[in-house]
N, C-alpha and C positions, 0 to 999 in steps of 0.2 A: 044646598040643593043645586046651586049653579055648577059645582064641580061634577056632580053626577051627570048632569045634562051635557057638560063638555065631554065627559068620557064616553057617553052613549053616542053623541053626534060624531065625536072623533072616531069611534069604532066603525060607525056606518060609513063615514067618509073614507077612512082607510081601507075598509073592505071593498067599497065601490072602486076606489083607485086601483087596488090590487087586482080586481076582476078585469078592469080595463087594460091594465099593463100585463095581465096574465102571469102574475107572481103570487096568486092566492095560495097555491099548493106549497109554497116555500115559507109562508108566514103563518104565524099563529095569531090569536086574538090580541095578545099584548102588543105585538109589533104593528098590527092593524091600528090599534088605538094610538100608538106613538106616532105612526106615519100620518094618521088623520089629524092629530093635534098639531104636529109640526107643519104639516101641509096647510092647515087652517091659518097658522101664523104667517107662513109664507104668502098664502093667497090673500089674507087680510091686509098684509103690509104692502104687497106689490100689485096684486091684480084687482082687488075690490075697488080701489079708487078709479081704476080705468073703466070698469064696467058698471059703476054706480052702486056697488054693494055697500053694506054696512061695515064700517071698520071699527066700531066701538063695541062695548059689551052691553049697550043699552037695548039692543033689539036683535031679532033674528028675521032675516028675509031670504028669499030664494036666491038673490044675486050673491049674497054673502056665502050661502051654501055652495053655489057654483064656483065662486072664487076659491073657497077652501078645497073643493074637489080638484080644481086645476092645480092648486099649490101642491096637493098630495101627489098628483100625477107627475108633476115636475120633480118632486123629491124622489119618487120611485125611479124615474128615468135617470136621475143623477146617481142613485144607489146602484142601479143596473150597470151604468157606465163604468163605475169604479169596480164593481164586483166581477163583471164579465168582459169589460173592455168594449162593450157595445150596448146600444139601447134597443130594446125589443120593439 
C-alpha cells in the first residue's frame, strides 16, 4: 500500500512542479511520477532538514510535501538547463 501512495503523491508533486516550471506540455504522467519521486528524494535529503520537514518514512506532513515539491522544481530546473541550455 505504501508504494501506491508514493506513486500517487509523486505524481501530484511532479505535476505541480511541472506546472510551476511550465514544462507540463512536454511531460506525460510517467515522467511526472518519476520527477516527483526523485524530487521527493532530493527534497527529503537536502531541504527537509532545513525547513523542519519529515525525512523518514514514518509520517507525512506538509513541510515534507513542500520539501519534495522544492526538490522536484530543482530537478526540473536542472533538466531544463541541460536540455535547452537555460532555466525557464
